NUDRENKOL-349460 format. One record per residue (C-alpha): residue number from 0; residue in three letters; chain; x, y, z. Coordinates in nm, 4 decimals. Layout:
<pts>
NUM ALA A X Y Z
...
</pts>
This chain:
<pts>
0 MET A 7.7470 4.1604 8.6210
1 HIS A 7.8033 4.2954 8.9832
2 THR A 7.8155 4.0955 9.2712
3 ILE A 7.4483 4.0002 9.4192
4 ILE A 7.3947 4.0349 9.7581
5 ASN A 7.0492 3.7665 9.8781
6 THR A 6.9498 3.7139 10.2598
7 ILE A 6.8943 3.3551 10.3844
8 ALA A 6.7596 3.2196 10.7048
9 LYS A 6.9680 2.9285 10.6979
10 TYR A 7.3105 2.8376 10.6355
11 SER A 7.4634 2.4582 10.6116
12 ALA A 7.8077 2.3652 10.7307
13 LYS A 7.9314 2.3671 10.3417
14 ASP A 7.9709 2.7839 10.3407
15 ASN A 8.1852 3.0239 10.3689
16 LEU A 8.1396 3.2087 10.6970
17 ILE A 8.1647 3.5404 10.7640
18 PHE A 8.1602 3.6432 11.1820
19 LEU A 8.0890 4.0122 11.2764
20 LEU A 8.1568 4.0973 11.6307
21 SER A 8.2707 4.3661 11.8557
22 ASP A 8.2823 4.1240 12.1165
23 PRO A 8.4652 3.7740 12.1884
24 LYS A 8.1757 3.7095 12.3848
25 GLN A 7.9981 3.6618 12.1198
26 LEU A 8.2006 3.3474 11.9718
27 ARG A 8.0606 2.9997 11.9688
28 ASP A 8.1338 2.6727 11.9332
29 LYS A 7.8802 2.5527 11.6614
30 ASP A 8.1459 2.6707 11.4115
31 LEU A 8.4542 2.6718 11.5937
32 SER A 8.5832 2.4601 11.8248
33 MET A 8.7496 2.5843 12.1535
34 GLU A 9.1356 2.5549 12.0468
35 GLU A 9.0278 2.8374 11.7936
36 ILE A 8.8522 3.0192 11.9892
37 SER A 9.0905 3.0418 12.2091
38 TYR A 9.3192 3.1548 12.0043
39 ILE A 9.1027 3.4478 11.8963
40 LYS A 9.0444 3.5658 12.1975
41 LEU A 9.3976 3.5392 12.3209
42 HIS A 9.5297 3.7541 12.0078
43 HIS A 9.2235 3.9580 11.9869
44 ARG A 9.2976 4.0771 12.3681
45 GLU A 9.7213 4.0291 12.3024
46 HIS A 9.7689 4.2192 11.9682
47 LYS A 9.4402 4.3439 11.9343
48 LYS A 9.4076 4.1012 11.5311
49 LYS A 9.1150 4.2412 11.4224
50 VAL A 9.0694 3.9201 11.1030
51 PHE A 9.0723 3.5809 11.1269
52 ALA A 9.0638 3.2998 10.8672
53 PHE A 9.0195 2.9675 10.9054
54 ASN A 9.0259 2.7281 10.6537
55 HIS A 8.8148 2.3701 10.7448
56 ILE A 8.8857 2.2452 10.3991
57 LYS A 8.4959 2.1999 10.3170
58 GLN A 8.4652 2.5711 10.4582
59 TRP A 8.6240 2.9154 10.5005
60 VAL A 8.5222 3.0494 10.8210
61 PHE A 8.6559 3.4317 10.8756
62 ILE A 8.5970 3.6783 11.2142
63 ILE A 8.6113 4.0122 11.1855
64 PHE A 8.6094 4.2511 11.4586
65 ILE A 8.4465 4.6162 11.4209
66 GLU A 8.4268 4.8775 11.6749
67 LYS A 8.1288 5.0105 11.7536
68 GLU A 8.1794 5.3888 11.6758
69 LYS A 7.8208 5.5663 11.8144
70 GLU A 7.7937 5.8054 11.5092
71 TYR A 7.5923 5.5765 11.2856
72 SER A 7.6747 5.7292 10.9433
73 VAL A 8.0745 5.6436 11.0527
74 ARG A 7.9802 5.2685 11.2186
75 VAL A 7.8133 5.1653 10.8715
76 GLU A 8.0973 5.3075 10.6944
77 ASN A 8.2868 5.1115 10.8856
78 TYR A 8.1644 4.8086 10.7888
79 ARG A 8.1294 4.8750 10.4543
80 VAL A 8.5535 4.9557 10.4580
81 ALA A 8.6141 4.5978 10.6874
82 GLY A 8.3720 4.4007 10.4016
83 ALA A 8.6193 4.6036 10.0760
84 LYS A 8.9499 4.4430 10.3311
85 LEU A 8.8269 4.0702 10.3625
86 LEU A 8.7417 4.0405 9.9711
87 GLY A 9.1454 3.9987 9.8564
88 THR A 9.1525 3.6851 10.1010
89 ILE A 8.8143 3.5877 9.9659
90 ASN A 8.9511 3.5939 9.5822
91 GLU A 9.2607 3.4134 9.6691
92 SER A 9.0847 3.1912 9.8232
93 LYS A 8.8849 3.1528 9.4931
94 LEU A 8.5433 3.1188 9.6726
95 HIS A 8.1977 3.1746 9.4906
96 ARG A 7.9791 3.2782 9.7301
97 VAL A 8.0724 3.4147 10.1113
98 VAL A 7.7607 3.4337 10.4103
99 VAL A 7.7681 3.7049 10.6239
100 LEU A 7.6171 3.5763 10.9840
101 ASP A 7.4624 3.8600 11.1432
102 VAL A 7.5340 3.7247 11.5269
103 GLU A 7.4974 4.0573 11.6992
104 ASP A 7.1648 4.2028 11.5569
105 ILE A 7.2883 4.4428 11.3085
106 PRO A 7.1526 4.3825 10.9865
107 GLN A 7.2140 4.7499 10.8527
108 GLU A 7.5390 4.7031 10.9915
109 CYS A 7.5773 4.3786 10.8082
110 LEU A 7.4043 4.5138 10.5161
111 ALA A 7.6897 4.7930 10.4514
112 PHE A 7.9774 4.5345 10.5169
113 ALA A 7.8023 4.2987 10.1997
114 GLU A 7.7750 4.6322 10.0241
115 GLY A 8.1248 4.7094 10.0546
116 ILE A 8.2473 4.3546 9.9281
117 ALA A 8.0373 4.4192 9.6343
118 LEU A 8.1565 4.7851 9.5338
119 ALA A 8.5131 4.6600 9.5721
120 ASN A 8.4823 4.3512 9.3496
121 TYR A 8.4400 4.5461 8.9936
122 GLN A 8.6259 4.5127 8.7586
123 PHE A 8.6677 4.7016 8.4331
124 LEU A 8.8345 4.3869 8.2143
125 LYS A 8.6969 4.4454 7.8726
126 TYR A 9.0370 4.5903 7.7246
127 LYS A 9.2330 4.2879 7.8803
128 LYS A 9.4085 4.0608 7.7009
129 GLU A 9.2518 3.7555 7.8807
130 PRO A 9.0122 3.9183 8.1492
131 SER A 8.9039 3.5719 8.2462
132 GLU A 9.1960 3.5027 8.4225
133 LYS A 9.2209 3.7863 8.5753
134 LEU A 8.8781 3.7595 8.7006
135 ASN A 8.7500 3.8007 9.0486
136 THR A 8.6147 3.4929 9.2252
137 LEU A 8.3357 3.6202 9.3800
138 ASN A 7.9850 3.5651 9.2492
139 SER A 7.7693 3.6560 9.5419
140 ILE A 7.7060 3.7737 9.9206
141 ASP A 7.4298 3.5812 10.1042
142 VAL A 7.3169 3.7391 10.4509
143 CYS A 7.1528 3.5633 10.7148
144 SER A 6.9649 3.8441 10.9234
145 SER A 6.5533 3.8301 10.9779
146 GLY A 6.6495 4.2317 11.0188
147 ILE A 6.6106 4.2516 10.5921
148 SER A 6.3566 4.3305 10.4443
149 GLU A 6.3225 4.2389 10.0509
150 ASN A 6.2848 4.5903 9.9457
151 GLU A 6.6031 4.6836 10.0834
152 ILE A 6.7789 4.4048 9.9363
153 ASP A 6.6311 4.4856 9.5992
154 ASN A 6.7223 4.8440 9.6340
155 LEU A 7.0849 4.7784 9.6896
156 ASN A 7.1388 4.5674 9.4467
157 ILE A 7.0187 4.7943 9.2186
158 MET A 7.2137 5.0569 9.3362
159 ILE A 7.5350 4.8801 9.3592
160 ASP A 7.4262 4.7672 8.9884
161 ALA A 7.4155 5.1272 8.9037
162 THR A 7.7394 5.2327 9.0584
163 CYS A 7.8729 4.9518 8.8627
164 ARG A 7.7424 5.0966 8.5118
165 CYS A 7.8488 5.4585 8.6075
166 ARG A 8.1828 5.3713 8.6212
167 ASP A 8.1963 5.1279 8.3099
168 LEU A 8.0741 5.4528 8.1407
169 VAL A 8.3795 5.6341 8.3434
170 ASN A 8.6560 5.3826 8.2314
171 GLU A 8.5709 5.4082 7.8360
172 PRO A 8.8617 5.5773 7.6431
173 VAL A 8.6957 5.8387 7.4537
174 ALA A 8.8332 5.6464 7.1633
175 TYR A 8.4968 5.4251 7.2319
176 LEU A 8.3112 5.6563 7.4084
177 ASN A 8.2351 5.9795 7.1865
178 ALA A 7.9488 6.1962 7.2663
179 LEU A 7.7601 5.9623 7.0070
180 ARG A 7.8134 5.6792 7.1786
181 LEU A 7.7459 5.8459 7.5041
182 ALA A 7.4059 5.9624 7.3802
183 GLU A 7.3400 5.5529 7.3003
184 GLU A 7.4225 5.4347 7.6008
185 MET A 7.1840 5.6646 7.7068
186 GLU A 6.9394 5.5184 7.5248
187 ALA A 7.0337 5.1496 7.6461
188 LEU A 6.9756 5.2429 7.9993
189 GLY A 6.6625 5.3965 7.8763
190 LYS A 6.5389 5.0373 7.6897
191 MET A 6.6073 4.8295 7.9630
192 THR A 6.4278 5.0811 8.2547
193 GLY A 6.1398 5.2390 8.0624
194 ILE A 6.2895 5.5577 8.0783
195 LYS A 6.1924 5.8061 7.8148
196 VAL A 6.4964 5.8844 7.6359
197 GLU A 6.5590 6.1802 7.3321
198 VAL A 6.9169 6.2849 7.2069
199 LEU A 6.9369 6.6272 7.0070
200 ASN A 7.1400 6.5918 6.7602
201 TYR A 7.3661 6.9248 6.6022
202 LYS A 7.0723 7.0558 6.4506
203 LYS A 6.8847 7.0907 6.6594
204 ILE A 7.1927 7.1934 6.9101
205 GLU A 7.2170 7.4827 6.6337
206 ALA A 6.8062 7.6029 6.6211
207 LEU A 6.7965 7.5353 7.0131
208 LYS A 7.0915 7.8032 6.9768
209 MET A 7.3434 7.5969 7.2553
210 GLY A 7.6147 7.8844 7.2219
211 GLY A 7.8123 7.7417 7.4919
212 LEU A 7.8063 7.2986 7.4294
213 LEU A 7.8271 7.4232 7.0349
214 ALA A 8.1441 7.6595 7.1036
215 VAL A 8.3073 7.3343 7.2844
216 ASN A 8.2752 7.1338 7.0330
217 LYS A 8.3988 7.3393 6.7492
218 GLY A 8.7201 7.1949 6.7958
219 SER A 8.6087 6.8091 6.7559
220 LEU A 8.5792 6.6465 6.4337
221 ASP A 8.2724 6.4432 6.5997
222 PRO A 7.9674 6.6189 6.7042
223 PRO A 7.7706 6.6823 6.9753
224 THR A 7.4831 6.5521 7.1990
225 PHE A 7.1884 6.6695 7.4555
226 THR A 7.0154 6.4240 7.5771
227 ILE A 6.7350 6.3837 7.7594
228 MET A 6.5984 6.1210 7.9408
229 GLU A 6.2631 6.1700 8.0999
230 TRP A 6.1319 5.9026 8.4307
231 LYS A 5.7530 5.9826 8.4900
232 PRO A 5.5553 5.6964 8.5890
233 VAL A 5.1903 5.6969 8.6028
234 ASP A 5.1454 5.7215 9.0226
235 ALA A 5.4041 6.0205 9.0146
236 VAL A 5.4143 6.2700 9.3992
237 ASN A 5.5784 6.5344 9.2402
238 LYS A 5.3440 6.7561 9.0348
239 LYS A 5.7019 6.8851 8.9285
240 PRO A 6.0097 6.7077 8.7956
241 VAL A 6.3401 6.7433 8.9759
242 VAL A 6.6309 6.7546 8.7218
243 PHE A 6.9521 6.6234 8.7062
244 ILE A 7.2460 6.7879 8.4408
245 GLY A 7.5773 6.6122 8.4393
246 LYS A 7.8043 6.7199 8.2547
247 GLY A 7.9570 6.5145 7.9862
248 VAL A 8.2967 6.6408 7.8570
249 VAL A 8.3635 6.2507 7.7257
250 PHE A 8.7741 6.4128 7.6959
251 ASP A 8.8846 6.7161 7.7944
252 THR A 9.2301 6.8365 7.6318
253 GLY A 9.1876 7.1686 7.8113
254 GLY A 9.1933 7.3565 7.4212
255 LEU A 9.3517 7.6048 7.3546
256 ASN A 9.4453 7.6642 7.6984
257 ILE A 9.5876 7.3007 7.6334
258 LYS A 9.6496 7.0440 7.9661
259 THR A 10.0156 7.0737 8.0673
260 GLY A 10.2192 6.7721 8.2372
261 ASP A 10.0522 6.4681 8.3107
262 TYR A 9.6968 6.6888 8.3627
263 MET A 9.5571 6.5378 8.0480
264 ASN A 9.6096 6.1680 8.1489
265 ASN A 9.2683 6.0996 8.3099
266 MET A 9.0368 6.3269 8.0880
267 LYS A 8.7904 6.0502 7.9680
268 CYS A 8.6793 6.0627 8.3476
269 ASP A 8.5299 6.4116 8.2443
270 MET A 8.2222 6.3134 8.1379
271 ALA A 8.1775 6.1505 8.5423
272 GLY A 7.8866 6.3661 8.6465
273 ALA A 7.6869 6.2799 8.2764
274 ALA A 7.7541 5.8674 8.4130
275 ALA A 7.6477 5.9498 8.7366
276 VAL A 7.2829 6.0787 8.6582
277 ALA A 7.2039 5.8717 8.4009
278 SER A 7.3025 5.5535 8.6494
279 ALA A 7.1066 5.7552 8.9127
280 LEU A 6.7991 5.7794 8.6456
281 TYR A 6.8664 5.3983 8.5685
282 ALA A 6.8304 5.3310 8.9288
283 ILE A 6.5451 5.5419 9.0270
284 ALA A 6.3108 5.3876 8.7088
285 LYS A 6.4687 5.0498 8.7547
286 ALA A 6.3537 5.0203 9.1508
287 LYS A 6.0344 5.2347 9.0421
288 LEU A 6.0316 5.5001 9.2703
289 PRO A 5.7069 5.7081 9.1997
290 ILE A 5.9779 6.0069 9.1938
291 HIS A 5.9496 6.2041 8.8148
292 VAL A 6.2822 6.2774 8.7582
293 ILE A 6.4717 6.3826 8.4568
294 ALA A 6.8278 6.4130 8.3331
295 LEU A 6.9406 6.6947 8.0974
296 ILE A 7.3717 6.5823 7.9387
297 PRO A 7.4906 6.7934 7.7391
298 ALA A 7.7711 6.6385 7.5617
299 THR A 8.1218 6.6955 7.3531
300 ASP A 8.4962 6.6567 7.3868
301 ASN A 8.7115 6.9504 7.4313
302 ARG A 8.9716 6.9232 7.1255
303 THR A 9.2404 7.1801 6.9693
304 GLY A 9.1237 7.1439 6.6173
305 GLY A 8.9114 7.3463 6.3247
306 ASN A 8.7972 7.6171 6.5008
307 ALA A 8.8321 7.6079 6.8743
308 TYR A 8.6908 7.8576 7.0737
309 VAL A 8.9762 8.1024 7.1647
310 ASN A 9.0721 8.3691 7.4405
311 GLY A 8.8399 8.6474 7.3730
312 ASP A 8.5605 8.5221 7.2261
313 ILE A 8.1990 8.6270 7.2945
314 ILE A 7.9840 8.3475 7.3108
315 THR A 7.5790 8.3965 7.2989
316 MET A 7.4562 8.1051 7.5102
317 HIS A 7.0973 7.9532 7.4959
318 ASP A 6.9008 8.2395 7.6601
319 GLY A 7.0966 8.5157 7.5285
320 THR A 7.3739 8.5720 7.7819
321 LYS A 7.6756 8.7051 7.6182
322 VAL A 7.9617 8.4791 7.7832
323 GLU A 8.3690 8.6171 7.7232
324 VAL A 8.5989 8.3429 7.6709
325 ILE A 8.8600 8.3955 7.9672
326 ASN A 8.9923 8.0208 7.9702
327 THR A 8.9191 7.7400 7.7245
328 ASP A 8.9753 7.4780 7.9253
329 ALA A 8.6527 7.6151 8.1776
330 GLU A 8.4443 7.4328 7.9113
331 GLY A 8.2957 7.2396 8.1692
332 ARG A 8.0327 7.5189 8.2562
333 MET A 8.0424 7.6186 7.8935
334 ILE A 7.7911 7.3522 7.8268
335 LEU A 7.6267 7.2955 8.1395
336 ALA A 7.5074 7.6628 8.1760
337 ASP A 7.2904 7.5413 7.8215
338 ALA A 7.1389 7.2769 7.9625
339 LEU A 7.0336 7.5076 8.2774
340 SER A 6.8933 7.7471 8.1432
341 TYR A 6.7181 7.4914 7.9081
342 ALA A 6.5741 7.3499 8.2111
343 LYS A 6.3695 7.6337 8.2960
344 LYS A 6.0833 7.4461 8.0359
345 TYR A 6.0402 7.1928 8.2797
346 ASP A 5.9203 7.4216 8.5671
347 PRO A 6.1202 7.2158 8.7996
348 LYS A 6.0950 7.1562 9.1690
349 LEU A 6.4447 7.1348 9.1963
350 VAL A 6.7720 7.1264 8.9422
351 ILE A 7.0848 6.9140 9.0694
352 ASP A 7.4067 6.9275 8.8369
353 VAL A 7.6609 6.7002 8.8963
354 ALA A 7.9916 6.7679 8.7238
355 THR A 8.3744 6.7351 8.7584
356 LEU A 8.4514 7.1021 8.7626
357 THR A 8.7150 7.2536 8.9032
358 GLY A 9.0676 7.1878 9.0571
359 ALA A 8.9725 7.3780 9.3448
360 ALA A 8.7574 7.2015 9.4086
361 GLN A 8.9890 6.9039 9.4343
362 ARG A 9.2349 7.1005 9.6100
363 ALA A 8.9988 7.1913 9.8644
364 ILE A 8.8436 6.8807 10.0245
365 GLY A 9.0325 6.5893 9.7793
366 LYS A 8.9011 6.2696 9.7224
367 TYR A 8.7100 6.2316 10.0417
368 GLY A 8.3243 6.4291 9.9619
369 ILE A 8.1683 6.6767 9.7388
370 VAL A 8.1692 7.0398 9.7078
371 ALA A 7.8341 7.1905 9.6783
372 MET A 7.6958 7.4920 9.6834
373 GLN A 7.3174 7.5948 9.6988
374 SER A 7.0676 7.8785 9.5781
375 LYS A 6.7075 7.8655 9.7114
376 ALA A 6.7168 7.4938 9.7898
377 GLU A 6.8088 7.5269 10.1599
378 ASN A 6.5594 7.2131 10.2318
379 GLU A 6.6122 6.9992 9.9158
380 PHE A 7.0232 7.1099 10.0420
381 LYS A 6.9797 6.9475 10.4066
382 LEU A 6.7780 6.6337 10.2550
383 LEU A 7.0475 6.6260 10.0257
384 LYS A 7.3616 6.5849 10.3230
385 LYS A 7.1605 6.3709 10.4980
386 SER A 7.1447 6.1413 10.1668
387 GLY A 7.5453 6.2232 10.1878
388 GLU A 7.6303 6.0831 10.5226
389 ALA A 7.3831 5.7665 10.4892
390 VAL A 7.6105 5.6322 10.1766
391 TYR A 7.9232 5.8681 10.3205
392 GLU A 7.9351 6.0564 9.9818
393 ARG A 7.9630 6.3173 10.2721
394 ILE A 7.8704 6.7113 10.1320
395 VAL A 8.0596 7.0406 10.2025
396 GLU A 7.8188 7.3972 10.1317
397 PHE A 8.0954 7.6087 9.9833
398 PRO A 7.9364 7.9620 10.0910
399 PHE A 7.7594 8.1119 9.7405
400 TRP A 7.7904 8.5286 9.8129
401 LYS A 7.7245 8.7710 9.5968
402 GLU A 7.9748 8.9197 9.6385
403 TYR A 8.1574 8.6445 9.4536
404 GLU A 7.9559 8.7585 9.1475
405 GLU A 8.1996 9.0414 9.0850
406 LEU A 8.4945 8.8198 9.0229
407 ILE A 8.2889 8.6360 8.7166
408 LYS A 8.1723 9.0358 8.5424
409 SER A 8.3203 9.1235 8.2021
410 GLU A 8.4054 9.4281 8.0476
411 VAL A 8.2750 9.3338 7.6804
412 GLY A 8.0010 9.0484 7.7952
413 ASP A 7.7548 8.9998 8.0332
414 ILE A 7.9999 8.7784 8.2542
415 LYS A 8.3222 8.5930 8.1783
416 ASN A 8.3510 8.2107 8.2097
417 ILE A 8.6006 8.1939 8.4527
418 GLY A 8.7045 8.4638 8.7854
419 GLY A 9.0456 8.5140 8.9223
420 ALA A 9.3035 8.2009 9.1329
421 GLU A 9.0978 8.2617 9.4538
422 GLY A 8.7541 8.0971 9.5380
423 GLY A 8.7550 7.9032 9.1769
424 ALA A 8.5211 7.6467 9.2634
425 ILE A 8.2688 7.9174 9.3827
426 THR A 8.2914 8.1574 9.0990
427 ALA A 8.2669 7.8068 8.8738
428 GLY A 7.9391 7.7386 9.1046
429 LYS A 7.8168 8.1377 9.0437
430 PHE A 7.8556 8.1392 8.6486
431 LEU A 7.6105 7.8599 8.6377
432 GLU A 7.3554 8.0410 8.9219
433 HIS A 7.3673 8.2959 8.6355
434 PHE A 7.1116 8.0806 8.4338
435 THR A 6.9038 8.0096 8.6454
436 ASP A 6.5870 8.0684 8.8477
437 TYR A 6.4904 7.8096 9.0270
438 PRO A 6.5890 7.6115 9.3561
439 PHE A 6.9539 7.5067 9.2361
440 ILE A 7.2390 7.2970 9.4088
441 HIS A 7.5566 7.2552 9.2448
442 LEU A 7.7627 6.9386 9.3304
443 ASP A 8.1581 6.9569 9.2165
444 ILE A 8.3264 6.6198 9.2479
445 ALA A 8.6430 6.6878 9.0678
446 GLY A 8.8087 6.5524 9.3625
447 PRO A 8.5950 6.2035 9.3638
448 ALA A 8.4814 6.0787 9.1101
449 PHE A 8.8352 5.9433 8.9417
450 THR A 9.1374 5.7662 9.1791
451 GLU A 9.4373 5.6597 9.0325
452 LYS A 9.5038 5.4176 9.2858
453 SER A 9.2176 5.1634 9.5062
454 TYR A 9.1303 5.2892 9.7856
455 SER A 8.8270 5.1822 10.0127
456 TYR A 8.5951 5.0374 9.7968
457 PHE A 8.7059 5.2173 9.5549
458 PRO A 8.8879 5.0295 9.2838
459 ALA A 9.1040 5.1976 9.0703
460 GLY A 8.9223 5.3874 8.7871
461 GLY A 8.5806 5.5551 8.8052
462 THR A 8.4173 5.5468 9.1237
463 GLY A 8.0957 5.6253 9.0903
464 PHE A 8.0315 5.8975 9.3331
465 THR A 7.6964 6.0180 9.3624
466 VAL A 7.5108 5.7470 9.1943
467 ARG A 7.4245 5.6273 9.5584
468 LEU A 7.3630 5.9982 9.7011
469 LEU A 7.1309 6.1008 9.4471
470 PHE A 6.9000 5.7690 9.4400
471 ASP A 6.8998 5.7650 9.8149
472 PHE A 6.8195 6.1358 9.7719
473 ILE A 6.5342 6.0482 9.5823
474 LYS A 6.4156 5.7509 9.8168
475 LYS A 6.3746 6.0476 10.1099
476 LYS A 6.2567 6.2890 9.8765
477 LYS A 5.9554 6.0306 9.8233
478 GLY A 5.9292 5.9799 10.1281
479 LEU A 5.8822 6.3751 10.2040
480 LEU A 5.6352 6.4324 9.9150
481 GLU A 5.4161 6.1615 10.0020
482 ARG A 5.3725 6.2499 10.3599
483 ASN A 5.3391 6.6613 10.2335
</pts>
């Protein structure tokens, strides 16, 4: 259960209070003694102290000073991070509920502060022997502000819930979450929200000639799945659907190009793209946004057994393209390619794929953002970048020049599944673009999808990256379509 955020009009003398301030002049003696106020002013001025905590026996009072950045997205993010930093003290103090006070009439910043606490308060304790002993105590956050609508609170709680569900899926080991179980989890999301879900089994995948998905699956004992999730409300404002596609490699050994050293340790996260698009669609449906959105999720593990596909194989894809396999560890693009060509049947307005695709993307910008490319989708990409700034899942656009296509040309097939050492994230995107004929955005989340150590409001493990991004984008897209 995720941490719930509410709004309240009043608070009591027993409530645990959090004051968010940028100026000590805003301190008031209603909830603090004059001695405490003097202490705060002195230590803030002389020692630059920014966080103060007072135990009043019946209540705790926290004073948090946060500098006001001029750039709005950075300012709001600073409040999220400040909330996450305070969480440790809240749980150590065994508090179940806190009240965030909007002293300076900054409702959005207060909401962001609460969001940071809630996202940081996530835990994955399913496999702990005594999970209740390690459970965080905080259950709810109340924001005392007159400038927040009920719809804003509802959407924020939905977004946090969806992000936590995504994290749960990414944190599950493949011993539990194989391709079949992943499809079952998607069906469960559908039942909760009214999303129509269809799961294509091995025979249907074979009948559709999805050669990429079938090739990657050849080394596995478990069959692949191809899940179609569709949210089509009767009041949808778009005639053509937006399609999300998520990479669902539930575990990646690298295949016969096996990963060495510790590069395989966290490869349960290679389905983070699938988890993200399914969770984003869950949020869209739960919020009842009037946008027709489809999610396509090809899923399998990439193993070394049986008749595992090998370097030099020529694979016939769903659209008939002949792909020369150069590296079996470039498997994500193989399964995504079939989904991208399958998406043509929907005549989509836009297709966005989300994938932990390349180490090149991770090396380029690390864990702090998303490597992205676009084709025929300039306006949608601008809107997506705005959403990236709003939720601070920032997007870096890489060039998508035609010259990169030369790097994936094959001497024996139509294209090969990997380019050279240079421009690896871009050539991966170019490989995917080959299977599209519609406005297309490629999001490579190899860097931010999973973290070894907690940072900011991301606990160790799956981060849920792009759930908030896609949800915010569809909300903005709704407004744009309604205006047009």
